[in-house]
C-alpha positions, 0 to 999 in steps of 0.5 A, spaced: 500 500 500 505 504 501 508 503 494 502 504 491 501 511 495 508 513 493 506 512 486 500 515 486 503 521 489 508 521 484 503 521 478 499 526 481 505 531 482 507 529 475 500 531 472 500 537 476 507 539 473 504 537 466 498 541 467 502 547 469 506 547 463 500 546 458 497 552 461 502 556 458 506 552 452 509 545 452 512 546 445 520 546 444 522 552 439 523 549 432 529 552 428 528 550 420 535 550 416 534 549 409 538 546 404 542 548 398 538 553 393 532 552 399 531 560 401 531 567 398 537 571 396 537 578 395 543 582 391 545 589 390 550 592 385 556 597 387 560 601 383 565 596 382 560 591 378 562 590 371 556 587 367 558 582 362 553 585 357 548 590 356 543 585 358 546 585 365 547 593 366 540 593 370 538 588 375 530 586 375 525 590 379 529 593 385 526 592 392 529 597 397 535 601 397 538 598 391 537 590 393 533 586 388 531 578 388 536 574 385 534 567 387 529 566 385 527 571 380 523 569 373 528 573 369 533 567 370 528 563 365 530 568 359 537 566 356 541 573 356 538 574 363 540 567 365 548 569 363 547 575 368 544 570 374 550 566 373 555 571 373 552 574 379 552 568 383 559 566 381 564 565 387 572 566 386 577 563 391 583 567 393 589 563 394 592 568 398 587 569 403 585 562 402 577 564 402 572 565 397 569 571 395 563 574 391 564 577 384 567 584 384 561 589 385 556 584 387 553 583 394 549 578 396 545 577 403 539 573 406 532 575 407 530 576 414 534 571 418 531 568 424 524 568 420 521 562 416 519 568 411 524 566 406 523 559 407 516 558 405 517 560 397 523 562 393 519 567 390 512 569 394 509 572 387 510 565 384 507 561 390 504 555 386 511 554 382 516 556 388 513 553 394 519 550 399 517 549 406 510 552 406 507 546 407 512 544 413 511 550 416 503 550 415 503 543 418 507 546 424 503 552 425 497 547 426 500 544 432 501 550 435 507 553 432 508 561 431 513 564 427 518 569 431 515 566 437 516 558 437 518 557 430 524 560 427 528 560 420 536 560 419 537 562 412 544 562 409 548 564 403 547 557 400 553 558 395 558 558 401 560 551 405 565 550 411 572 548 410 577 543 414 579 546 421 584 551 420 582 554 414 578 561 414 571 562 412 568 569 413 561 567 410 561 560 413 563 563 420 558 568 420 553 564 419 555 559 424 555 565 429 548 568 427 545 560 428 548 559 435 545 566 437 539 564 434 538 558 438 540 561 444 535 567 443 529 562 441 531 558 448 531 564 452 525 567 449 521 560 451 523 560 458 529 556 457 526 550 453 532 547 449 531 547 441 529 542 436 533 543 430 529 541 423 534 541 417 533 539 410 539 537 405 545 541 406 542 544 412 543 538 416 551 538 415 551 545 417 547 543 423 551 537 425 558 541 424 555 547 429 553 542 434 560 539 434 564 545 434 560 547 441 561 544 448 557 538 450 554 542 456 552 547 451 549 542 446 545 539 452 543 546 455 540 548 448 538 543 444 533 538 445 533 534 439 536 534 432 531 532 426 535 531 419 531 531 413 534 528 407 541 529 409 547 528 404 552 525 410 556 522 405 555 527 399 551 525 392 553 522 385 549 528 383 554 533 384 559 529 379 553 531 374 553 538 376 560 539 375 561 535 369 555 537 365 551 542 369 544 542 373 538 546 372 536 546 379 530 543 377 528 550 373 524 548 366 527 552 360 534 553 363 540 549 359 545 546 364 551 549 361 548 556 362 549 555 369 555 550 370 560 555 371 557 558 377 555 551 380 562 549 379 564 555 383 560 554 389 564 552 395 557 548 398 557 543 391 565 541 393 562 539 400 557 535 397 561 531 392 561 523 394 565 522 400 570 516 399 569 513 406 562 512 404 562 510 396 568 506 397 575 507 394 574 503 387 567 504 385 566 507 379 562 513 379 563 516 372 565 512 366 568 515 360 571 512 354 578 513 356 577 513 364 573 512 370 573 516 376 571 514 383 570 518 389 578 518 391 579 521 384 575 527 384 582 532 383 583 528 376 576 528 374 576 536 375 582 536 371 579 532 365 572 536 365 576 542 364 576 545 371 583 545 374 582 551 378 577 547 383 583 542 384 587 546 390 581 548 394 578 541 394 584 538 396 586 543 401 579 545 404 574 540 402 577 533 402 580 534 409 573 536 412 569 530 408 574 525 410 573 527 418 569 522 421 562 526 423 562 526 431 556 524 434 553 530 438 551 527 444 544 529 443 538 525 440 538 525 432 532 523 428 534 522 420 527 522 416 529 520 409 526 518 402 527 511 399 525 507 393 526 513 388 531 512 382 537 515 384 544 516 379 549 511 381 554 511 375 554 516 370 556 514 363 559 519 358 560 518 350 565 520 345 561 527 345 564 529 352 561 533 358 557 538 354 552 533 353 548 529 359 550 522 361 547 516 360 545 514 368 545 507 371 540 508 377 540 505 384 536 506 391 536 513 394 531 519 394 532 521 387 538 526 389 542 523 395 544 516 394 542 511 400 549 509 402 549 517 404 543 518 407 544 512 412 551 514 413 550 515 420 548 508 422 555 505 420 559 511 423 555 511 430 554 504 431 559 504 436 557 510 440 553 507 446 551 514 448 548 517 442 541 516 440 540 515 433 533 513 429 532 513 422 525 513 419 524 511 411 518 514 407 518 510 401 517 513 394 518 520 397 524 524 393 529 529 396 524 535 395 517 532 396 519 530 403 517 537 405 510 537 401 508 529 401 502 528 406 505 521 409 512 525 410 509 531 413 505 526 418 511 523 420 515 529 421 510 532 425 509 526 429 516 526 431 516 533 433 509 532 437 513 526 440 519 530 443 514 535 445 510 530 449 515 526 453 512 528 459 505 525 457 509 519 456 512 519 463 506 520 466 503 514 462 509 510 464 508 512 472 500 510 471 502 503 468 507 502 474 502 503 479 497 498 476 
């Protein structure tokens, strides 16, 4: 009887605590981190800008103080303006300072850091055609989340990546600093509740690196859970195609070769190349009449596709980074991934070279990221006894649809609701114990 009385008293206390918590808000704040090309970017031209043609002298419709929307703006669909877009989105590596910078005379920045506004649509005037995280945000709003109060966004200039330790990155470092500050502010403004990070694609790599760059005590104080959607932990064969032949970014009417030069210059695309630790040293990823290339032969691949200037920054800044083991962060991690979607596994180029799109042999994945990359953390952290890792598959859902598909959204919301309902589970467990 004494034991039953003790359990009933504990149950009563727990229920009182939960009732008090529910009377205000039992939601842990959520921060959304987008993937590559997953948020709006704005640009401004200074007096140092030299247009490559008459078409590029004037930007599209301006917003405020000379700023204009560069990603996404429909002018990119028109041939002459596609060239302007490509020129303005170029990055340049400066060997003397060992860092990247924008094209001369071009300033590029994110729109409303901290808000989810720039993550909803890539262009708010084209909502039906450019929806990104709108459905996800809507689903979170339905369970009580509110932008700017319990729901936040961490957009960034997705052209930039992170280098190996010891190499400077003025843009990447500033983003990580702003991201960390946002986490702390979101937690503090919500009564000290730790934050749930929800990333998509490349955003997962940024989030994990931020966690591992901060002390475990900081992570345990400010991070409740990390939910990674479609994260390319080990890179993707699709990046080989991007460097070789260009990729349309999913935009109709654009010819891949028109933006290939800009895509090759983006530091983030280096970061997303296949990791030898995951794709194996000998597995052929690109096959031509004269050579084959594995994940260990990216530098030679760059030379042979006519991009030798990429060898040095890749070999010195990126390769050491991707070869490092991704440390377990010591906070719970849930990976939600698409599966059963045809995903490029080997690219075959003929005598016509890299200016033509290749023939493709497909394997499993989410249509963009290969399954071996999506599942990389399972094998990497298999011996980590103190790391909670859950991997949930959504069959038939591709890399982008994971943010829009009803089944996938339901799974994402269930995970977040479950994290917020841990006290309910605790109360229920006490009830079972007392029976």
